[in-house]
C-alpha positions in Angstrom: 69.8 99.4 83.4 72.3 98.4 80.7 76.0 97.8 82.4 77.3 100.6 80.2 74.5 103.2 80.8 74.9 102.5 84.7 78.6 103.2 84.8 78.1 106.2 82.6 75.4 107.5 85.1 77.8 106.6 87.9 80.7 108.8 86.3 78.5 111.6 86.1 77.2 111.0 89.5 81.0 111.0 90.7 81.6 114.2 88.7 79.0 115.8 90.5 80.0 114.7 93.9 83.5 115.7 93.3 82.7 119.0 91.9 81.1 119.8 95.3 84.0 118.4 97.0 86.3 120.8 95.2 84.4 123.7 96.5 85.9 123.5 100.1 89.7 122.5 100.7 91.6 121.4 103.6 95.3 121.1 103.8 96.5 118.7 106.1 99.6 121.0 106.6 97.2 123.8 107.8 96.3 121.2 110.6 99.8 120.6 111.6 101.1 117.9 109.3 104.8 118.2 108.6 105.4 115.7 105.8 109.1 115.0 106.8 108.5 111.2 107.0 109.9 111.4 110.5 107.4 112.7 112.8 103.8 111.1 113.0 101.1 113.2 111.1 98.0 111.0 111.9 96.4 113.6 114.3 96.7 116.3 111.6 95.3 114.0 108.8 92.4 113.3 111.2 91.7 116.8 112.0 91.5 117.5 108.6 89.3 114.9 107.6 87.1 115.5 110.5 86.8 119.2 109.6 85.9 118.5 106.0 83.1 116.0 106.9 82.1 118.3 109.5 81.6 121.3 107.0 79.4 119.2 104.6 82.4 117.7 102.7 85.0 118.5 100.5 88.6 117.7 99.5 91.5 117.1 102.0 94.8 118.1 100.2 97.9 116.3 100.6 100.7 118.3 98.9 104.0 116.9 98.4 105.9 115.3 101.1 106.7 112.1 103.0 103.7 111.8 105.6 104.0 109.1 108.2 100.8 108.2 109.4 98.8 105.5 111.4 95.2 104.7 110.7 92.9 107.4 109.9 89.1 107.5 109.2 87.1 109.1 106.2 83.7 111.0 106.6 81.0 111.6 104.2 81.5 113.4 100.9 85.3 113.6 101.5 87.7 113.4 98.8 91.4 112.8 100.0 93.8 114.5 97.1 97.2 112.9 96.9 99.1 115.4 95.1 102.3 114.8 92.9 105.0 114.0 95.3 102.8 113.1 98.2 103.8 109.9 99.7 101.8 108.3 102.8 104.0 106.1 104.7 102.3 103.8 107.0 103.5 103.6 110.5 105.5 100.7 111.7 103.8 100.6 115.2 100.9 98.1 115.5 99.4 100.6 118.4 98.7 103.1 115.6 95.9 100.7 114.1 93.3 100.3 116.7 91.4 97.0 116.8 87.8 96.7 115.0 85.6 93.8 113.5 86.7 92.9 110.0 85.9 90.4 107.5 89.2 88.6 106.5 89.3 85.3 104.7 85.5 85.0 104.7 85.0 85.3 108.3 84.3 88.2 110.7 87.2 88.5 113.1 89.0 91.1 115.2 91.4 93.0 113.2 93.5 96.3 113.1 91.8 99.0 111.3 93.1 99.7 107.8 95.4 102.7 107.1 92.2 104.7 105.6 89.0 103.3 106.7 85.5 104.5 106.1 82.4 102.9 107.3 78.8 103.4 106.2 79.5 106.8 104.5 78.6 108.4 101.0 81.0 109.8 98.6 84.2 108.5 99.5 87.0 109.4 97.1 90.8 108.9 97.3 92.4 110.4 94.1 95.5 112.0 93.0 99.0 110.8 91.5 100.5 110.2 94.8 101.7 107.1 96.7 100.9 104.9 99.7 103.2 102.7 101.2 102.2 100.1 103.4 103.4 99.1 107.1 106.5 96.8 107.2 106.4 93.2 107.7 106.1 93.3 111.6 102.7 94.8 111.1 101.4 93.3 107.7 102.2 89.7 108.8 99.9 89.8 111.8 96.8 87.3 111.7 95.5 87.0 115.0 94.1 89.8 115.1 94.4 90.5 111.3 97.0 93.3 110.3 95.7 96.4 108.7 94.9 96.7 105.1 95.7 99.8 103.3 92.2 100.7 102.1 89.1 99.2 103.5 85.6 100.9 102.7 82.7 98.8 104.6 79.1 99.6 104.0 79.7 102.5 101.7 78.2 104.1 98.8 79.8 105.8 95.9 83.3 105.2 96.4 86.0 106.3 94.0 89.4 105.4 93.9 91.7 106.8 91.2 95.1 107.7 90.0 97.4 106.9 92.8 100.0 104.0 93.5 100.5 101.5 96.3 102.9 99.4 97.6 102.4 96.7 100.3 103.3 93.1 101.4 101.9 90.1 103.1 98.1 91.5 103.2 95.5 92.9 101.0 95.8 96.2 99.7 92.2 97.3 98.8 89.1 95.8 100.4 85.7 97.3 99.7 83.2 95.3 101.8 79.4 95.7 101.4 79.9 98.8 99.3 77.7 99.9 96.3 78.7 101.9 93.5 82.6 101.5 93.3 84.7 102.9 90.8 88.4 102.0 90.9 90.4 103.6 88.0 94.1 104.2 86.9 95.6 102.5 89.9 99.2 101.1 90.0 99.1 98.2 92.7 102.6 96.4 93.8 102.6 93.8 96.5 104.9 90.9 97.4 104.2 87.5 99.0 101.5 85.5 100.1 97.9 87.0 101.1 99.5 90.0 99.2 95.9 90.6 97.1 95.7 93.7 95.1 91.9 94.3 95.1 89.4 92.1 96.9 85.7 93.1 96.2 83.7 91.4 99.0 80.0 91.4 98.9 79.8 94.6 96.7 77.5 95.5 94.0 78.0 97.7 90.9 81.9 97.9 90.4 83.9 99.3 87.9 87.7 98.4 87.6 89.4 100.1 85.0 92.7 100.8 83.6 94.6 99.4 86.6 98.1 98.0 86.6 98.3 95.3 89.2 101.2 93.1 89.9 100.9 91.2 93.2 102.3 88.5 95.5 98.8 86.8 95.4 95.7 86.9 93.5 95.7 90.5 91.6 92.0 90.9 91.8 89.8 88.5 93.8 85.9 88.3 93.9 84.5 87.3 97.3 81.4 87.2 99.3 81.9 85.4 102.5 82.5 81.7 103.7 80.3 79.4 105.5 76.5 79.1 106.4 76.5 82.5 108.2 77.6 84.1 104.7 74.7 81.9 103.0 72.4 83.2 105.6 73.5 86.8 105.2 72.8 86.6 101.4 75.2 89.5 100.4 76.5 88.5 97.0 79.2 90.5 94.8 77.3 91.2 91.6 77.7 93.3 88.4 81.4 93.8 88.2 83.2 95.2 85.3 87.1 94.5 85.0 88.3 96.4 81.7 91.6 97.7 80.3 93.6 96.2 83.1 97.0 94.5 83.1 97.0 92.0 86.0 99.8 89.9 87.3 100.1 87.4 90.0 103.5 85.9 91.1 102.0 83.4 93.2 98.5 82.3 92.3 96.0 83.8 89.9 95.6 87.0 88.1 91.7 86.8 88.7 90.6 84.4 91.6 87.1 83.7 92.3 85.9 81.2 95.1 88.0 80.7 98.2 85.0 82.8 99.6 81.8 82.8 97.6 79.1 81.5 99.9 77.1 84.5 99.5 77.6 84.1 95.6 79.3 85.8 92.7 77.2 86.8 89.6 77.1 89.3 86.7 81.1 89.6 86.1 82.4 91.0 83.0 86.0 91.0 82.3 87.1 92.3 78.9 89.9 93.9 77.1 92.7 92.8 79.7 96.1 91.2 79.8 96.4 88.3 82.4 99.3 86.4 83.7 99.2 84.0 86.7 101.8 82.1 88.5 99.0 79.3 88.7 96.2 80.5 86.6 95.2 83.4 84.3 91.6 83.0 85.6 90.7 80.6 88.5 87.2 79.6 89.5 87.6 77.4 92.7 85.3 76.0 95.7 85.2 72.9 97.8 82.5 70.9 99.5 80.8 72.8 102.2 81.2 76.1 100.7 77.9 76.9 99.2 77.4 79.9 96.9 77.7 80.1 93.4 79.4 81.5 90.3 77.0 82.5 87.4 76.9 85.0 84.4 80.8 85.2 84.1 81.9 86.6 80.8 85.5 87.1 79.7 86.2 88.6 76.0 89.0 90.1 74.3 91.5 88.7 76.8 95.3 88.0 76.4 96.8 85.5 78.7 100.6 84.8 78.7 102.9 82.8 80.8 100.5 80.9 82.9 100.0 77.1 83.8 96.5 77.7 82.6 94.2 80.1 80.8 91.3 79.3 83.0 91.4 76.7 86.0 88.0 75.2 87.5 88.6 73.2 90.5 85.5 72.7 92.8 86.1 69.8 95.0 88.6 70.5 97.6 90.1 73.9 97.2 90.6 76.3 100.1 90.4 75.8 104.0 87.1 75.0 105.4 84.7 77.5 107.0 84.4 77.2 110.8 80.7 77.0 109.9 80.5 75.0 106.6 77.2 74.5 104.9 75.9 71.0 105.9 73.5 68.9 104.3 72.6 68.0 100.8 75.7 68.3 98.5 73.1 70.1 96.0 73.4 73.3 98.0 77.3 73.4 97.4 78.8 75.6 95.0 77.4 75.6 91.3 78.5 77.2 88.3 76.3 78.4 85.3 76.7 80.4 82.3 80.3 80.8 82.1 81.8 82.1 78.6 84.6 83.3 76.7 85.2 84.9 73.5 88.1 86.2 71.5 90.9 84.9 73.6 94.4 85.1 72.8 97.0 82.7 74.6 101.0 82.4 74.7 103.2 80.2 76.7 100.2 78.4 78.5 100.5 75.0 79.8 96.9 74.1 79.9 94.2 76.1 77.8 91.5 74.6 79.9 92.1 72.5 83.0 88.6 71.9 84.6 88.6 68.0 85.7 88.1 68.6 89.5 84.0 69.2 89.0 81.6 67.3 91.1 79.4 64.9 89.0 76.1 65.8 91.0 76.8 69.5 90.3 77.9 69.7 86.5 78.7 73.1 85.2 75.5 74.4 83.3 76.5 76.5 80.2 79.9 76.8 79.3 81.0 78.8 75.9 84.5 79.0 74.4 84.6 80.9 71.2 87.7 82.1 68.9 90.7 81.1 71.0 94.0 81.4 69.4 97.8 81.0 70.3 100.0 78.5 71.6 99.7 76.1 74.4 101.4 72.7 75.5 98.2 71.1 75.9 94.4 72.1 75.2 91.2 71.2 76.8 90.7 69.1 79.6 87.2 69.0 80.9 84.9 67.1 83.0 80.9 67.2 83.9 79.8 69.9 82.0 76.4 70.5 80.2 75.2 72.9 77.6 78.6 73.4 76.3 79.6 75.3 72.9 83.2 75.0 71.6 83.9 77.1 68.4 86.6 78.4 66.7 89.4 76.8 69.0 92.5 77.4 66.9 95.6 76.8 69.1 99.0 75.2 68.0 101.8 73.5 69.5 99.7 71.4 71.8 100.5 67.8 72.7 97.9 65.0 72.4 94.1 65.7 71.7 92.7 68.8 71.5 90.1 67.8 73.7 89.9 65.4 76.8 86.4 65.1 78.4 84.6 63.2 80.9 80.5 63.4 80.7 80.5 66.7 78.8 77.6 67.5 76.8 77.0 70.3 74.2 77.9 71.4 70.5 81.1 71.5 69.0 82.7 68.5 70.8 82.5 65.7 68.1 84.2 67.8 65.3 86.6 69.8 67.5 89.7 68.0 66.3 88.8 68.9 62.7 89.4 72.7 63.6 92.0 74.4 61.5 94.8 75.9 63.6 96.2 78.0 60.6 
């Protein structure tokens, strides 16, 4: 099915599901929630969510107030509706987040259950213009076992997250894992410090991220699929992801980062009509020996990248920590990139337009297109070990040195690139 048609169909499905859910409403205050920000409302929230699922689904209403809660679990066909003025405040007591099995940094480990969690459910939705504030640093900084992320859906189908805002630090905000048909729209996500990713799409299929405003301490959006031989055997790629009409900022790493965990593969990604700014990279495609996997069919178009060391960074030799079960044997089985293309790109205050020297000669990037790039940068194109390359319409200004530095790059538009008119 054509990508646009698929998401139109998904939107219609979501409307039908949400219409059904609105037929039954369960107000958390009717189940004993106080919303005073002091007394713990976890039990009341869980009772409302359970009643909703037990009655075939519906909407759990959270009216204005400050609701102090620990981890809660959502069931089938349940919409959690955060009305204007409703703020969920995560508990500072780690005992309020039971331990479970989670995937973190590409491997399955013990971890504390998310503030809002769903597993193997259908028709999960969190909507409304309320807000979610994560637990403080004494909880979020935990790594052994991992602390709770804000929202984690595992093995779910038809997931909708829309309208609300989040605030967190030192840990991921939103983590769909093994999910299908995920729509994330109109979110405002804020986080600070390392590991403070905004959205981590992990071994999911058919994902739309639309009109989101994300400013994070780590990657604003990261696409993942596990790390190591176990993830290769599992063969659960992330595929068919569209990111559009978003503003993505990272104060530490990349606006969009792909590759720290990609042993299951990343394919068919479209990023369009977005504004990006990363402390290290606008877009970063990365890997290392022993990681396996691939990045293929990645398309970016109508993008604006500003105030970043690179528009696009590619580093495939030694980026990121090694898996506990690395992909051993023939290096030909390690990460490969193919069919990477960008068109209609605008850059401002960029150090390197493209920095792609850390590419293994035995696994050259196969298929790279850069078309219609305009703006200002200090240095332009720095490329190594690529084939089937097409460069057209590179009209940047203010750069130092040659427009192109290349090592073993083959394709079209390389020899006459210096003649491009920057005006």
